[in-house]
C-alpha positions as CSV (number, residue, x, y, z in Angstrom):
1,M,32.8,-25.5,71.9
2,L,32.9,-23.1,74.4
3,T,29.4,-21.9,75.4
4,S,27.4,-20.9,78.2
5,P,24.6,-23.0,79.2
6,A,22.4,-19.7,79.9
7,R,20.5,-18.4,76.7
8,R,20.0,-15.1,75.3
9,R,17.3,-13.6,73.0
10,A,17.8,-15.5,69.5
11,P,20.4,-13.4,67.5
12,A,18.3,-11.3,65.0
13,L,21.2,-11.9,62.2
14,L,22.6,-14.2,59.8
15,A,26.2,-14.5,59.1
16,L,28.0,-14.2,55.7
17,A,31.2,-13.3,53.8
18,A,31.7,-10.0,52.1
19,L,31.5,-10.1,48.4
20,A,30.9,-7.4,45.5
21,A,28.5,-4.5,45.5
22,V,25.1,-5.7,44.4
23,G,21.6,-4.5,44.7
24,T,19.3,-5.0,47.7
25,A,16.1,-5.6,46.3
26,A,14.5,-9.1,46.4
27,A,14.9,-11.0,43.1
28,T,12.3,-13.3,41.3
29,L,11.0,-16.6,40.8
30,A,11.0,-19.6,43.1
31,P,14.3,-21.3,43.6
32,D,15.2,-24.4,41.4
33,P,13.3,-27.5,42.9
34,A,16.6,-29.3,42.8
35,Q,18.0,-26.9,45.4
36,T,15.3,-27.0,48.0
37,A,16.5,-30.2,49.6
38,A,19.7,-28.5,50.6
39,Q,18.5,-27.4,54.0
40,A,17.5,-31.0,55.4
41,A,19.6,-31.0,58.6
42,A,19.7,-27.9,60.8
43,P,22.8,-27.1,62.6
44,A,23.1,-27.3,66.4
45,G,22.7,-23.8,67.8
46,D,25.0,-22.5,70.5
47,C,22.8,-19.3,71.5
48,A,26.2,-17.6,72.7
49,R,25.9,-15.2,75.5
50,P,27.8,-11.9,74.9
51,A,30.7,-10.7,77.2
52,R,30.5,-7.4,79.0
53,L,33.2,-5.3,77.5
54,A,33.8,-3.5,80.6
55,T,35.2,-6.9,82.0
56,V,37.5,-7.5,79.0
57,D,41.1,-6.4,80.1
58,Q,44.4,-6.2,78.6
59,G,46.2,-9.7,79.2
60,D,43.1,-11.6,79.4
61,P,43.2,-15.0,77.8
62,V,40.7,-15.8,75.1
63,T,39.9,-18.9,72.8
64,G,38.1,-19.0,69.5
65,L,36.9,-21.4,66.8
66,T,37.7,-21.3,63.1
67,V,38.1,-23.9,60.4
68,A,41.3,-24.2,58.5
69,S,40.7,-27.3,56.5
70,G,37.4,-29.4,56.0
71,T,34.1,-28.6,57.8
72,T,35.2,-28.8,61.4
73,P,36.1,-25.8,63.7
74,T,39.3,-26.0,65.5
75,S,40.5,-24.0,68.4
76,F,42.8,-21.1,68.6
77,T,44.1,-19.2,71.8
78,G,45.2,-15.7,72.4
79,T,45.6,-12.6,74.6
80,V,43.7,-9.4,74.8
81,L,45.8,-6.3,73.9
82,G,43.4,-3.6,74.6
83,T,40.1,-1.9,73.4
84,L,40.1,1.0,71.0
85,Q,37.1,3.1,72.1
86,D,34.8,3.9,69.2
87,G,37.2,2.0,67.0
88,I,34.5,0.8,64.5
89,A,32.1,3.6,64.8
90,P,30.4,6.0,67.4
91,G,29.5,3.5,70.3
92,V,31.2,0.4,68.8
93,D,34.7,-0.3,70.3
94,L,37.3,-2.5,68.6
95,V,38.9,-5.2,70.7
96,M,42.3,-6.1,69.8
97,A,43.9,-9.4,70.5
98,R,46.9,-11.4,69.4
99,L,45.9,-14.9,68.3
100,S,47.8,-18.1,67.8
101,S,47.3,-21.6,66.7
102,P,49.4,-24.1,64.7
103,E,47.7,-22.8,61.3
104,I,47.8,-19.2,62.3
105,D,51.7,-19.5,63.1
106,R,52.0,-21.5,60.0
107,V,50.8,-19.0,57.6
108,G,51.9,-15.8,59.5
109,G,48.7,-14.4,60.7
110,I,44.9,-14.4,60.3
111,W,43.5,-14.9,57.0
112,Q,40.9,-13.6,54.4
113,G,37.9,-16.0,55.1
114,M,38.5,-15.9,59.1
115,S,36.0,-13.1,59.5
116,G,33.2,-14.0,61.8
117,S,35.3,-16.5,63.8
118,P,34.0,-16.2,67.4
119,V,36.4,-15.3,70.3
120,Y,35.4,-16.1,74.0
121,D,36.6,-15.2,77.1
122,A,37.4,-17.6,80.2
123,S,34.0,-18.1,81.4
124,G,32.8,-19.0,77.6
125,R,31.3,-15.8,77.0
126,L,31.5,-14.5,73.4
127,I,33.5,-11.3,73.2
128,G,33.2,-10.8,69.6
129,A,34.1,-11.9,65.9
130,V,37.4,-11.6,64.2
131,S,36.8,-8.9,61.6
132,Y,39.9,-6.8,61.1
133,G,43.6,-7.3,60.6
134,L,46.7,-4.8,60.6
135,S,46.5,-2.9,57.2
136,Y,50.2,-3.2,56.9
137,G,50.0,-7.2,56.1
138,A,49.9,-10.7,57.6
139,S,49.8,-10.5,61.3
140,P,48.5,-12.5,64.2
141,V,46.8,-9.3,65.7
142,A,43.2,-9.3,65.1
143,G,40.5,-6.7,65.6
144,L,37.2,-8.2,67.1
145,T,33.7,-6.6,66.6
146,P,32.0,-6.8,69.9
147,Y,29.1,-9.5,69.7
148,N,26.8,-7.4,71.8
149,K,26.8,-5.0,69.1
150,M,26.4,-7.6,66.0
151,D,22.8,-7.8,66.1
152,D,22.0,-4.2,66.7
153,Y,21.5,-3.1,63.0
154,L,23.3,0.0,63.3
155,S,22.1,2.5,60.9
156,A,24.7,5.2,61.6
157,G,27.8,5.4,59.5
158,K,28.7,4.7,55.8
159,P,30.4,1.6,54.4
160,G,33.6,3.5,54.2
161,D,33.7,4.3,57.7
162,T,34.7,0.5,58.7
163,A,37.3,0.2,55.8
164,K,40.2,1.6,58.3
165,V,40.3,1.6,62.0
166,A,43.0,4.3,63.2
167,V,45.5,3.0,65.8
168,G,46.8,5.9,68.3
169,S,50.5,6.1,69.5
170,A,49.5,4.3,73.0
171,A,47.8,1.4,71.3
172,A,50.6,0.9,68.9
173,R,53.1,0.8,71.9
174,T,50.9,-1.9,73.1
175,I,50.7,-3.9,70.0
176,A,54.4,-3.7,69.6
177,R,55.4,-4.5,73.2
178,H,53.2,-7.8,72.8
179,T,53.7,-9.0,69.5
180,G,56.5,-8.9,66.5
181,V,54.7,-6.0,65.0
182,T,56.7,-2.6,64.9
183,R,55.2,0.6,66.2
184,R,55.2,2.0,62.7
185,Q,53.3,-0.7,61.3
186,A,50.9,-0.8,64.1
187,T,50.2,2.9,63.6
188,Q,48.9,2.0,59.9
189,G,45.8,0.9,61.8
190,F,43.1,-2.0,61.3
191,S,41.5,-2.7,57.8
192,Q,38.6,-5.0,57.4
193,L,39.6,-8.3,56.5
194,P,39.7,-8.7,52.5
195,M,36.9,-10.9,51.3
196,P,37.4,-11.0,47.4
197,V,34.5,-12.6,45.3
198,G,35.2,-16.1,44.1
199,V,33.5,-16.9,40.7
200,S,33.0,-19.9,39.1
201,G,32.0,-20.5,35.4
202,V,34.8,-18.5,33.8
203,G,38.7,-18.7,34.0
204,A,41.0,-16.8,36.0
205,Q,42.4,-14.8,32.9
206,R,38.9,-13.6,32.2
207,L,38.3,-12.3,35.7
208,A,41.8,-10.5,35.4
209,Q,40.5,-9.0,32.1
210,R,38.3,-6.0,33.3
211,K,36.4,-4.0,30.3
212,P,36.3,-0.6,31.6
213,G,32.6,-0.1,30.5
214,L,31.5,-3.1,32.7
215,H,31.4,-1.4,36.0
216,Y,28.9,-3.6,37.5
217,L,31.4,-6.6,37.6
218,P,33.1,-7.5,40.9
219,K,36.4,-5.7,41.2
220,D,38.3,-8.2,43.5
221,T,37.6,-11.7,41.8
222,Y,39.3,-15.2,41.9
223,A,38.4,-18.4,40.2
224,I,36.5,-21.0,42.1
225,G,34.5,-24.1,41.6
226,R,30.7,-23.8,41.2
227,S,28.5,-24.5,44.2
228,A,27.5,-27.8,45.2
229,R,24.2,-29.5,43.7
230,A,21.5,-30.5,46.5
231,G,22.7,-33.6,48.1
232,S,26.4,-33.1,47.8
233,G,29.0,-31.3,49.5
234,P,29.1,-29.9,53.0
235,G,25.6,-29.7,54.6
236,P,23.7,-27.1,56.9
237,A,24.9,-29.0,60.0
238,T,28.3,-27.8,59.4
239,L,26.9,-24.1,59.9
240,V,28.1,-23.8,63.5
241,A,30.1,-21.4,65.5
242,G,33.2,-21.2,64.1
243,G,32.4,-23.1,61.0
244,N,32.6,-22.0,57.3
245,L,30.1,-19.6,55.9
246,G,29.3,-18.9,52.4
247,V,27.3,-16.2,51.0
248,T,26.5,-16.0,47.2
249,L,25.4,-13.4,44.7
250,S,24.6,-16.2,42.5
251,W,25.0,-20.0,42.6
252,G,25.0,-22.9,40.0
253,D,26.8,-22.7,36.9
254,V,28.1,-19.2,37.9
255,T,28.7,-19.0,41.4
256,Q,29.7,-15.8,42.9
257,A,30.6,-16.4,46.6
258,G,32.5,-15.0,49.5
259,I,33.7,-17.5,52.4
260,G,33.5,-16.3,56.0
261,T,32.9,-17.7,59.4
262,V,29.8,-18.4,61.6
263,T,30.0,-16.5,64.8
264,S,26.9,-17.7,66.5
265,V,23.8,-19.7,65.6
266,C,20.6,-19.7,67.7
267,N,17.0,-20.7,66.7
268,G,17.7,-21.0,63.1
269,R,19.3,-17.7,62.8
270,V,23.0,-17.3,62.0
271,V,25.5,-14.2,62.9
272,G,28.8,-13.8,61.1
273,F,31.4,-11.7,59.6
274,G,31.7,-9.0,62.4
275,H,31.7,-6.4,59.5
276,P,29.5,-5.5,56.5
277,M,29.7,-7.3,53.2
278,Q,28.7,-4.3,51.2
279,F,26.4,-2.5,54.0
280,L,23.2,-3.5,51.8
281,G,20.8,-3.2,54.7
282,R,17.7,-5.7,54.0
283,T,18.8,-7.9,51.4
284,T,18.3,-11.7,50.0
285,L,21.6,-13.4,49.4
286,G,22.4,-17.1,49.5
287,L,23.4,-18.6,52.6
288,H,25.6,-21.7,52.2
289,P,27.9,-24.1,54.0
290,A,31.5,-24.5,52.7
291,D,34.4,-26.8,52.9
292,A,37.7,-25.3,53.3
293,L,40.6,-26.9,51.4
294,Y,43.4,-25.1,53.0
295,I,45.0,-21.9,54.2
296,Q,47.1,-20.1,51.4
297,E,50.0,-18.1,52.4
298,E,50.6,-14.7,51.1
299,S,53.7,-12.6,50.8
300,L,52.1,-9.1,50.1
301,G,49.1,-9.3,52.3
302,P,47.1,-11.6,54.6
303,P,46.7,-15.2,54.0
304,S,43.6,-16.6,52.5
305,K,41.1,-19.6,52.9
306,I,40.5,-21.6,49.9
307,A,37.1,-23.4,50.0
308,N,34.3,-25.2,48.0
309,V,30.7,-23.7,48.5
310,G,28.1,-26.1,49.3
311,A,24.5,-25.9,48.1
312,P,22.2,-23.2,49.5
313,A,20.8,-23.7,53.1
314,G,19.1,-20.3,53.5
315,V,18.9,-16.6,52.9
316,I,21.0,-13.5,54.2
317,T,18.3,-11.2,55.2
318,D,20.5,-8.4,56.7
319,D,23.9,-6.8,55.9
320,H,24.8,-4.0,58.4
321,L,27.8,-2.2,60.0
322,T,28.8,-4.9,62.6
323,G,27.7,-8.2,60.6
324,V,25.5,-9.7,58.3
325,T,22.7,-12.2,59.3
326,G,20.1,-14.6,58.1
327,T,17.9,-17.6,58.3
328,L,18.3,-21.2,57.8
329,G,15.4,-22.9,55.8
330,E,13.8,-21.5,53.0
331,L,15.6,-20.3,50.1
332,P,15.6,-16.9,48.7
333,R,13.6,-16.4,45.2
334,T,15.8,-16.4,42.3
335,T,16.1,-15.3,38.5
336,T,17.1,-18.3,36.4
337,V,19.7,-17.6,34.0
338,T,20.3,-20.1,31.2
339,D,22.9,-19.6,28.6
340,T,23.7,-22.0,25.6
341,V,26.7,-21.7,23.1
342,R,26.9,-23.6,19.8
343,A,29.9,-23.7,17.5
344,Q,31.6,-26.2,15.2
345,G,29.6,-29.2,16.4
346,R,30.1,-28.5,20.1
347,H,27.7,-26.8,22.4
348,R,27.4,-26.0,26.3
349,T,24.5,-25.1,28.2
350,G,24.6,-23.7,31.8
351,T,22.1,-22.6,34.6
352,S,22.6,-20.3,37.2
353,Y,20.3,-18.9,40.1
354,V,20.5,-15.0,41.0
355,P,18.8,-14.0,44.2
356,V,19.4,-10.1,43.8
357,P,18.5,-8.2,40.9
358,L,22.0,-6.2,40.4
359,A,23.8,-9.5,40.3
360,L,22.0,-10.5,37.2
361,A,24.2,-8.6,34.9
362,P,27.5,-10.1,36.1
363,T,25.9,-13.4,35.9
364,V,24.7,-13.0,32.3
365,Y,28.0,-11.8,31.2
366,Y,30.2,-14.4,33.2
367,A,27.8,-17.3,31.8
368,S,27.8,-16.2,28.3
369,V,31.7,-15.5,28.0
370,G,32.3,-18.8,30.2
371,N,30.4,-20.9,27.7
372,H,32.2,-19.4,24.9
373,D,35.5,-20.2,26.4
374,R,34.6,-24.0,27.1
375,T,33.1,-24.3,23.7
376,F,36.0,-22.9,21.7
377,D,38.6,-23.4,24.5
378,A,40.4,-20.3,23.0
379,R,39.6,-16.3,22.7
380,V,38.7,-16.3,19.0
381,P,37.4,-13.5,16.3
382,G,34.3,-14.6,14.8
383,S,30.5,-13.8,14.4
384,E,27.8,-14.8,16.3
385,L,23.8,-14.8,15.9
386,L,22.6,-14.2,19.6
387,A,18.9,-14.7,20.4
388,W,17.9,-13.9,24.2
389,R,14.5,-13.7,25.9
390,I,13.6,-12.0,29.2
391,T,10.7,-13.0,31.1
392,G,9.0,-11.4,34.2
393,Q,6.3,-9.1,36.0
394,D,6.0,-5.1,36.0
395,A,5.1,-3.5,39.2
396,Q,1.4,-4.2,39.0
397,G,1.9,-7.7,38.4
398,T,1.5,-8.1,34.5
399,A,3.5,-10.5,33.0
400,F,6.1,-9.2,30.3
401,H,8.7,-10.5,27.8
402,L,11.5,-9.1,25.8
403,A,13.3,-10.9,22.9
404,V,16.0,-9.8,20.5
405,T,17.7,-11.4,17.9
406,D,21.0,-9.8,16.6
407,R,24.3,-10.5,14.8
408,F,27.9,-9.6,15.9
409,V,31.3,-9.7,14.6
410,A,34.9,-9.3,16.3
411,S,38.2,-9.2,15.0
412,Y,39.5,-10.2,18.2
413,D,37.1,-11.7,20.9
414,I,33.7,-12.5,20.0
415,A,32.8,-13.8,23.5
416,D,33.2,-10.3,24.9
417,E,31.9,-8.2,21.8
418,A,28.6,-10.2,21.6
419,T,27.9,-10.6,25.5
420,Y,28.5,-7.0,26.8
421,P,25.7,-5.2,25.2
422,F,23.2,-7.8,26.5
423,A,24.6,-7.7,29.9
424,D,24.5,-3.9,29.8
425,F,20.7,-4.2,29.1
426,V,20.2,-6.6,31.5
427,Y,21.9,-4.4,33.9
428,S,19.7,-1.3,33.3
429,L,16.6,-3.5,33.2
430,S,17.5,-4.9,36.8
431,A,17.6,-1.5,38.2
432,I,13.9,-0.7,37.3
433,H,12.1,-0.2,40.4
434,G,9.3,-2.7,40.9
435,L,10.2,-4.8,38.1
436,R,10.5,-8.4,38.4
437,I,12.7,-10.6,36.3
438,D,11.8,-14.1,36.3
439,T,14.2,-15.9,33.5
440,V,17.0,-14.9,31.3
441,T,17.8,-17.0,28.4
442,A,20.3,-16.6,25.6
443,R,21.5,-18.7,22.8
444,S,24.6,-18.2,20.5
445,D,25.4,-19.8,17.2
446,V,28.9,-18.9,16.9
447,S,31.2,-19.1,13.7
448,T,35.0,-18.3,13.2
449,D,34.1,-16.5,10.1
450,N,34.1,-12.7,10.8
451,S,33.7,-11.3,7.6
452,T,31.0,-8.6,6.9
453,W,29.2,-6.8,4.2
454,R,29.6,-3.3,3.2
455,V,27.3,-1.0,1.2
456,A,28.9,-0.1,-2.1
457,G,26.0,1.1,-4.2
458,L,22.5,1.1,-5.2
459,Q,20.6,0.1,-8.4
460,Q,16.9,0.5,-9.4
461,R,14.9,-1.8,-11.7
462,L,13.7,0.0,-14.8
463,G,11.9,-2.3,-17.1
464,D,14.1,-5.5,-17.3
465,R,17.1,-3.7,-16.5
466,W,19.0,-2.8,-13.4
467,V,20.3,0.9,-13.4
468,K,23.0,2.5,-11.2
469,V,21.6,5.4,-9.1
470,G,23.5,8.3,-7.3
471,K,24.6,11.7,-7.7
472,G,23.4,12.9,-11.2
473,S,21.3,9.7,-11.6
474,P,18.3,10.0,-9.1
475,V,15.7,7.4,-8.2
476,E,12.7,7.9,-10.7
477,A,9.7,7.2,-8.8
478,R,5.8,7.4,-9.3
479,A,3.6,8.7,-6.5
480,G,1.6,5.8,-4.8
481,A,3.9,3.0,-6.2
482,T,6.5,0.9,-5.2
483,V,10.2,1.5,-6.3
484,A,12.3,-1.7,-6.7
485,L,15.8,-1.3,-5.6
486,R,18.7,-3.4,-4.8
487,V,21.9,-2.8,-2.5
488,L,25.3,-3.7,-4.1
489,L,27.3,-5.4,-1.2
490,T,31.0,-6.0,-1.3
491,G,32.9,-8.1,1.5
492,D,36.1,-10.2,1.9
493,T,34.4,-13.3,0.5
494,G,33.1,-11.5,-2.8
495,R,30.0,-9.6,-3.8
496,R,26.0,-9.8,-3.4
497,T,23.0,-7.8,-3.7
498,A,20.1,-7.3,-1.3
499,P,16.5,-6.4,-2.4
500,L,14.7,-3.2,-1.3
501,A,11.3,-2.2,-1.8
502,V,10.3,1.4,-1.0
503,A,6.8,2.8,-0.9
504,I,6.3,6.2,-2.2
505,P,3.4,8.2,-0.9
506,A,0.5,9.0,-3.1
507,A,0.5,12.6,-2.0
508,A,4.3,13.2,-3.1
509,G,3.9,13.7,-6.6
510,G,6.2,16.4,-7.9
511,S,8.4,16.5,-4.8
512,T,12.1,15.6,-4.5
513,G,14.3,14.2,-1.8
514,R,16.7,11.9,-0.6
515,L,17.1,8.0,0.1
516,D,19.6,6.9,2.5
517,V,20.7,3.3,3.1
518,T,22.9,2.4,6.1
519,G,24.1,-0.9,7.1
520,G,22.9,-1.6,10.7
521,N,26.3,-2.1,12.1
522,D,27.3,1.5,11.4
523,L,24.3,2.8,13.1
524,G,25.5,2.5,16.7
525,A,22.1,1.2,17.7
526,A,22.1,0.5,21.6
527,I,19.5,-0.9,23.8
528,D,21.5,-0.9,27.0
529,S,20.1,1.7,29.1
530,P,16.1,1.9,29.6
531,T,14.8,3.5,32.6
532,T,11.2,2.2,32.5
533,L,9.8,-1.0,31.0
534,A,7.8,0.9,28.5
535,Q,11.2,2.3,27.1
536,A,12.7,-1.1,27.2
537,K,9.9,-2.3,25.1
538,R,10.4,0.6,22.6
539,L,14.2,0.0,22.2
540,V,13.4,-3.7,21.7
541,A,10.7,-2.9,19.1
542,T,12.8,-0.2,17.1
543,L,16.1,-2.0,17.2
544,V,18.1,-2.3,14.0
545,R,20.1,-5.4,13.9
546,N,23.7,-5.2,13.0
547,D,22.9,-7.4,10.0
548,Q,20.1,-5.2,8.5
549,L,19.7,-2.4,6.2
550,A,18.3,0.6,7.5
551,V,16.4,2.8,5.0
552,S,15.3,6.5,5.3
553,L,13.2,8.2,2.8
554,R,12.8,12.2,3.2
555,L,10.5,14.2,0.6
556,G,9.9,17.7,0.4
557,G,7.2,19.7,-1.4
558,D,3.8,20.5,-0.1
559,H,3.5,17.4,1.9
560,P,6.8,16.6,3.5
561,V,7.5,13.0,4.2
562,T,10.0,11.2,6.4
563,R,9.9,7.3,6.3
564,S,12.1,4.7,7.8
565,S,12.0,0.8,7.0
566,L,14.4,-2.0,7.6
567,G,15.5,-4.6,5.0
568,A,15.2,-8.3,5.9
569,P,18.3,-9.7,8.0
570,L,21.1,-10.8,6.0
571,D,23.8,-13.5,6.4
572,K,26.4,-10.9,8.0
573,V,27.1,-8.1,9.8
574,V,26.6,-5.1,7.5
575,G,28.2,-1.5,7.4
576,G,28.6,1.4,5.2
577,H,26.4,3.9,3.6
578,Q,25.0,5.3,0.4
579,G,22.7,8.4,0.0
580,V,20.9,9.0,-3.4
581,P,18.4,11.7,-4.7
582,V,14.9,10.8,-5.3
583,R,12.4,12.4,-7.9
584,V,8.8,11.7,-7.7
585,R,6.4,12.3,-10.7
């Protein structure tokens, strides 16, 4: 490893790979005890000294470190092509270099996951980190973020400012003269090396299937394995300059991770990437070692590193314009997400840990859909009784819990139909300022029977007879009494009735009005967008289940009355509507 014996101040940043847009607020709950042993061995720090960019000239030889397979960095070489003044942002130059190694040459250029790879000058000083590649496709030409800017925590600029670095005609000629890249290709500029989100717990087909309303799901994803459990997989000692670096939005059963490279480690602090992950500023993402399996060649873009994510080893504390930073040791607090699916004598339970609130909704969605798919091993129509519970604390530290049970039906995909309303609710709840969510627990009992009930009529009990009521045949009621009714239900599997008892106010004598009975599935009831905890509690308390009958009584006269009530939950989702006149004696 090329380092200088002189020491600089400890880098104030921790390195990570870029992922999907998520929230920046700290999440909740202490980490799973089984995970806390992951940081047993600290890596050896290099405390690299930054090179002075004024001394970095065209033609200068460079060396660097990165991992192509396993966990041990290997070297690459290169030549400086020049520097783009203010190429990344005002006051932040972009150093261009042509790089070479057996693996870079084999796959045709630098790869996704190489972001953060340190590049040194001939004296061993750290010039910067590989972080940008030519926009046109695979190329050995890399854009380096200067290391002397990677711990500055720049506040200027927006995330989009670093998406593209323009290359002028003079720089394009230089690139073309020293590489196989044409001037036209070079003028397309540099782009931040892509870092798609690897997701475990759900299959590739599900990841490719993007439901338009689920805007909170990561947009660029691919399937990976889950993060390693404590005591297995690559350890923290592999987090060295040029080593693999993983960052997670969640870990465990559902792991959402990006893979990059460590730029430098000093006094328990890690610096990496050389570009923002999502420009989150202060944050609490998971910091992980990783084990590279191989570098995948690509025909339409840069190659990519395929890797397994290790157990958590620290917390990412910052995500800024010139890189991400964090601390080894104590893990971030997390929300525990536990999901169970039971069907046809089979069941599966998975547990995931989420360190940032806005990653909760994607984790909940992936956990449930993934468990459905593993239990059925197919996308199936059906029905489901879903029970979920959320616990946490409000802004004053007062504990709260929310719990809902509801029934769903789908003609095509019960996993998605039952899961997305719950995930939507979690998304809104996690965005409420000051709210701390500790646990999210869901249990699904699923059947392939997707038959439903539909309201077909109403009958009133008069004496020992049931009499049909409707237009021209009103419900006959007495003030202060309870009217015995039953709802006629029809469905694919036959017919049945459901009892209803409607109380008539004592002051309603002589009035007339209307009684409406509606199946819950036709009400379009939603609990997916609370903006306060109080509103969330009201939405939960007043929810009409999809398997319930909603009853509305409206009476006029001297004392107008409007009353609503709910029937007991049925064994299937129910829809349809019947309205009948009411006459009170």
